[in-house]
N, C-alpha and C positions, 0 to 999 in steps of 0.2 A: 495690869500685869501683862507681861509678854506672853502671847499665845503659845509659843514654843516651850517656855518654862512651865506654863500651866499644863500643857499636854504631857510633858515629861513627868510632872508631879502626879498626874492621873493615870499613868501607865501607858502613855503614848497614843491611846485612843480614848476619846471622850465625847459625851453628849453635850450639845450646845449649852444647856442650862447649867451643867457642871462647870463648864468653862466660864460662863458669866458669873457664877457664884465664886469662882477663883479670882474675880476682878478683871477678867478680859472684857473689853467693850465690843459691841457688835462691829464697830468701825475697825478695830484692831484685827478682829477675826476675818473680816472681809479683805482687808489689806494683805494679811499674811497668806490668805488663800490665793488671791490674785497674783501675788509675788511668787507663788509656788513653794512657799516655806512649809505649808501644811496642805493636806489633801482632804477634800470632802469625800467621805466614804459612802455616805447615804444621807438622805435628808436629815439634817440636824446632827450628824455625826462627823467628827473630824479626827484626823490622825497625822502623826509625824510621818514623813516619807519613808523612814526606816523602821516603822512599827512592825511587830511580828506579823508575818503573812497570814497565819491561821486566824489570828484575832481580827485582823482587818477584813478577811474574807467572811468570817462568821457574822460580823456586824453588817457587812454589805448584804448578806443573805437576809438578815432581819432578826438576828438573835445573838447568842454568845457561844463561845467554845465550850464544849463539854466532852465527856467520854475520853476516847484516846487522844483527841486533839488537845483537850485541857490537861490531860495527864502529863503530856510532854512539858507544859508550862510549870507543872509541879515537880518536874524532873524525876518522874516515876519511870520505872523500867516498863517499857511498852513493846508490844508486837504490832507494828504499824500495819493497818489494813488498807492504806492508800486513800482513805476517805476523809473528808472534812466533816467533823461531828458538830452539829449546831443545835443548841437548845432554843426552842421557839415557844412563846406563850400559846396556850390552847386557842386563843382568839387571834393569833398572829395572822397577818395578811400582807399582801404586796411583797411576797418573797422574791428576791432578785438573785441573779447569777452571782456566784462567788467571785467572778472575775470582772464583771461590769454591772454597774447599778442600773443600766438602761435596758437590760434584758431580763424578763421574768424567768424565775427559776424553772418553771415547767416547760419553757421553750428550748431548753438544752437537752439533747438526747442522752448525753452521758455527763451529768453535772458533777459526779464525784462527791455528792453531799449526802450525809445521813442525818435526817431530821429527828430530833428527840422532842416530842411535844410535851410541854409541862402541863400539869393540872391547873395551875393558876394562870390568870391572864393579866392584862394591864401592863403599864410601862415598866421596863426593867432596864436600868442603865449599867448593869454589870457586863463586863466584857468577857469574864471567865466565871463559869459556874463554881460555887463552893465545892470543896473536896468531896463531901459526902454525896452531893447530887451528881458530881462528875463520876464517881465510882458506881452509883446506882444506874446511871445511864449506860456505863460501860458494860455492866452485867447484862443489860437488855440486848445489846447488839453484838457482843463478842461471844466466842465460844466459851464454855465453862473454864477450860484450861487458861485461855488468855485473860479471862476476868480474874481468876485466882492470882495470876502473875501480878496484875495491877493492885489487887487487894493486899497481897503480901508486901509489895513495894511500899504502899502507903502506910501499912502498919509498921514496917521496919524503919521508915523515916519518921515515925511518930506523928504523922499528919492527921491521923484518925485513930480511934480506939476500937477494939473489938465490940464493946458495948454500943458505940455509935453505929457501927455497921449492922449489928443484929437488930437494933431498933429501927434503922432505916429500911432494912429488908423485911421486917415483920409483915408488912402488908403486901409483899410481892408473892407471886406464885412460887410453889415449892422448888421448881427447877432453878429459880434465881437464888433462893435462900440456900440451896445446896452449895453454891460457890462461896458464900460467906462462911458456911460451916467448915469448908476446906481451907480457909485462909489461915496463915501462920506468919506472924511478924518476924520469926527467927531467920527466914531466908534472906541472904545477903544480896541475891541477884535473881533475875528472871530465870536464868539457866538453872540455878539451884532449885527454884520452885518447880520447874518443869521436870527435873530429875526426881524430886520428891513425889510429885503427882504420878509419874509413870512407874515408879517403883511400888 
């Protein structure tokens, strides 16, 4: 199979084993890369040149997009904090700059990256964290008000249920559970949520 078609099928960024499972041969992968048709993002990871920037950068760091960065891919109403939010396995290593795979993440004075360490380790070929994990990560790093805006938007779009949020937040500290208790899927926009909370 053509590497470009396989990457398009897999969301424009994919791990080598996923591409091989789609019928792409190592020879085709190498030829497409050398011709500039695909980009090597990180060892074993490839992307189309026009792949979403946040996803490419999160994979380059060594994880997948989450929190506010992933919320944008779900088309949720967000208040952008200017950071790239990356979910990393608890045993993740060799973290790289979001802009170049040749520079370790710690060597950048202002990397603009917020890391969210997962409890589980091991290989993860997801490029976007699932919606519930995305929202729980957002609760950890955003103000309560901003977190409620995201939760309301996800509930309103029926991407998640209140029961799923309550269950996911059950093991979190009380201050994070409070954001879930304030969520209401009736809000049509983030502005409406903010007005509701402030009133």
